[in-house]
C-alpha positions in Angstrom: 34.1 -43.3 11.4 35.4 -46.4 9.8 39.0 -45.7 10.6 38.3 -45.9 14.6 36.4 -48.0 16.9 33.4 -46.6 18.9 35.6 -46.7 22.0 38.7 -45.0 20.4 38.7 -41.0 20.9 38.2 -39.0 17.7 41.4 -37.1 18.2 43.1 -40.5 17.4 41.7 -40.7 14.3 42.4 -37.1 13.5 46.1 -37.9 14.2 46.3 -41.2 12.4 44.8 -39.3 9.2 47.5 -36.5 9.3 50.0 -37.9 6.9 48.1 -37.4 3.8 46.3 -34.3 4.9 49.2 -32.2 6.3 51.0 -32.9 2.8 47.8 -31.6 1.0 47.7 -28.9 3.1 51.2 -27.9 2.3 50.1 -27.6 -1.4 48.6 -24.7 -2.9 44.5 -25.2 -2.0 41.9 -24.4 -4.9 41.0 -20.7 -5.1 38.6 -19.8 -2.3 37.0 -16.5 -1.5 40.1 -15.2 -0.2 41.6 -15.8 -3.9 43.8 -18.2 -5.1 46.7 -19.7 -3.0 49.2 -18.5 -5.9 48.1 -14.9 -5.3 49.7 -14.3 -1.6 49.7 -10.7 -1.6 45.8 -10.5 -2.2 45.2 -13.5 0.1 47.4 -12.2 3.2 44.7 -10.3 4.7 43.1 -11.4 8.0 39.9 -13.6 7.2 36.9 -11.4 8.7 34.7 -12.9 11.1 31.2 -14.1 10.2 29.4 -15.8 7.5 29.2 -15.1 3.7 27.7 -17.8 1.7 26.2 -20.5 4.5 22.5 -20.2 5.0 21.7 -20.1 8.8 20.6 -23.8 8.9 23.9 -25.0 7.0 25.7 -22.7 9.3 24.4 -24.6 12.5 25.1 -27.9 10.8 28.9 -27.3 9.9 29.1 -25.8 13.3 27.8 -29.0 14.9 29.9 -31.1 12.3 33.3 -29.5 13.2 32.7 -29.5 16.9 31.9 -33.2 16.6 34.9 -34.1 14.5 37.1 -32.0 16.4 35.8 -31.9 20.2 37.8 -29.6 22.7 40.3 -31.1 24.9 43.5 -30.3 26.8 45.5 -29.7 23.3 43.1 -27.8 21.4 39.6 -25.9 21.6 36.8 -27.2 19.4 36.4 -26.8 15.9 34.3 -23.5 15.8 37.2 -22.0 18.2 39.5 -23.0 15.6 37.6 -21.1 12.7 36.9 -24.5 10.9 33.1 -23.5 10.1 34.6 -20.2 8.7 36.8 -22.4 6.3 33.8 -24.2 4.7 31.9 -20.7 4.3 35.0 -19.2 2.4 35.9 -22.2 0.3 32.2 -23.0 -0.7 31.7 -19.4 -1.2 34.8 -19.0 -3.3 36.0 -20.0 -6.6 36.8 -23.5 -5.7 33.1 -24.0 -4.3 31.2 -22.2 -7.3 33.5 -24.7 -9.6 35.5 -22.0 -11.6 37.9 -24.8 -12.3 35.7 -27.4 -12.7 34.7 -29.3 -16.0 30.9 -29.1 -15.7 29.6 -29.7 -19.6 28.9 -33.3 -19.4 28.1 -35.8 -20.1 27.9 -37.3 -16.6 27.8 -41.0 -16.3 28.5 -43.2 -13.5 32.4 -43.7 -13.0 34.1 -46.1 -11.2 35.8 -45.7 -7.9 39.2 -44.9 -9.2 37.8 -42.4 -11.4 37.1 -39.6 -9.2 34.2 -37.2 -8.9 31.9 -37.5 -11.5 28.9 -35.4 -10.7 27.5 -32.4 -12.6 27.6 -30.4 -9.4 30.1 -27.8 -8.2 31.3 -28.3 -4.7 29.2 -25.7 -3.4 25.9 -27.5 -5.3 26.7 -30.9 -3.8 27.3 -29.3 -0.4 23.8 -27.7 -0.5 22.0 -30.6 -2.0 23.7 -32.8 0.2 23.0 -30.9 3.4 19.3 -30.6 2.3 18.9 -34.1 1.9 20.6 -34.9 5.5 18.3 -32.7 6.9 15.6 -34.4 5.6 16.7 -37.8 6.5 17.6 -36.5 10.3 13.6 -35.1 10.3 12.5 -38.2 9.1 14.2 -40.6 11.2 15.1 -38.6 14.3 12.5 -35.9 14.2 15.2 -33.2 14.7 18.0 -31.8 12.9 21.6 -33.1 12.8 22.8 -30.1 15.2 20.6 -31.0 17.6 21.1 -34.9 18.0 23.3 -36.3 20.6 26.8 -37.2 19.8 26.5 -41.0 19.3 23.8 -40.4 17.0 25.7 -38.0 15.2 28.8 -40.5 15.1 26.2 -43.1 13.5 24.8 -40.9 10.9 28.4 -39.9 9.9 29.4 -43.6 9.6 26.1 -44.1 7.5 27.2 -41.5 5.3 30.9 -42.7 4.8 29.7 -46.3 4.3 27.0 -45.3 1.7 24.5 -47.2 4.1 22.4 -43.8 4.3 20.2 -43.2 1.2 19.5 -39.3 1.0 15.9 -38.7 0.0 17.1 -36.3 -2.8 19.2 -38.8 -4.4 22.7 -37.4 -3.7 25.1 -40.0 -3.2 26.1 -40.2 0.5 29.3 -41.4 0.3 30.4 -38.4 -2.4 29.1 -36.1 0.1 30.6 -37.6 3.2 33.9 -37.4 1.2 34.0 -33.6 0.5 33.0 -32.8 4.1 35.7 -35.0 5.2 38.2 -33.6 2.6 37.1 -29.9 3.9 37.6 -30.7 7.6 41.2 -31.7 7.1 42.0 -28.6 5.0 40.0 -26.5 7.5 42.6 -28.2 10.3 45.7 -27.7 8.4 45.6 -25.2 5.6 47.2 -21.8 5.9 45.2 -19.7 8.4 44.5 -17.3 5.8 41.8 -19.3 4.3 39.7 -18.9 7.3 40.4 -22.3 9.7 43.6 -23.5 11.5 43.2 -20.5 13.7 46.1 -19.3 15.2 48.1 -22.3 13.5 46.6 -24.5 16.4 46.4 -27.6 13.6 50.0 -27.0 13.0 51.3 -26.8 16.3 49.6 -29.8 17.4 51.2 -32.0 14.8 54.7 -29.8 14.8 54.1 -28.7 11.4 56.5 -25.4 10.5 54.2 -24.0 8.0 55.9 -21.7 5.1 59.0 -21.4 7.2 61.8 -21.1 4.7 64.5 -22.1 7.1 62.8 -25.6 7.7 65.3 -27.7 5.6 68.3 -26.1 7.3 66.8 -26.8 10.8 66.0 -30.2 10.1 69.5 -30.8 9.9 70.4 -28.3 12.7 68.1 -30.0 15.1 68.7 -34.0 13.7 67.9 -36.2 16.6 66.9 -33.3 18.8 63.6 -32.0 19.7 62.6 -29.8 17.1 59.8 -27.4 18.1 59.5 -24.4 15.4 57.2 -21.6 15.9 55.0 -22.1 12.5 54.8 -19.1 10.1 51.8 -18.9 7.6 51.8 -16.8 4.4 50.5 -13.8 6.2 53.7 -13.8 8.5 56.0 -13.3 5.5 53.9 -11.1 3.4 
């Protein structure tokens, strides 16, 4: 995507993007199917396997997306093995995806870039409409769905979405759709594992993030100028 060259591994792109993403993941997330982040007692149940909201064609798309953006390497498994696809499913099917905290009464006018999200759709509706538009684009352009495209073509499609250079046939703004996909990818990688992604805290371990370790402030001082490799703790570990 635009933050990396074609020759640079996507892993480098991911690591360079973590400063903001990890900070966001440390904050309470929007309400999901597991419940709001402000309700750890209810949310501290291990996420069950399987899909609850995504349709079969959307499942194939999301699996291909997260595996492309997080390919397996010596440090981590691929995106599906890290549960990133399950995060998408739970987030879109939960309160946040269904727009429980989103004003949707209109009027909906074209805003400027600094005004943020301006569409009259819930996150789930944007995902579904955008994914349908992308499926139509891939079918018309390549004769096959996104999940069956070679890696270099997937990369080109994602760059086209990010830069707004692809026009989806149903009129969904490509850059807005891509921005949601990318933000959810970051959250899936680095949110607390109770939301389905970051399986076995692998995302946290990759960047040395301690999670909700209550002794972290003390340890930062204790291990000043020394290697500090804490075992991350999640909400479920403290419940």
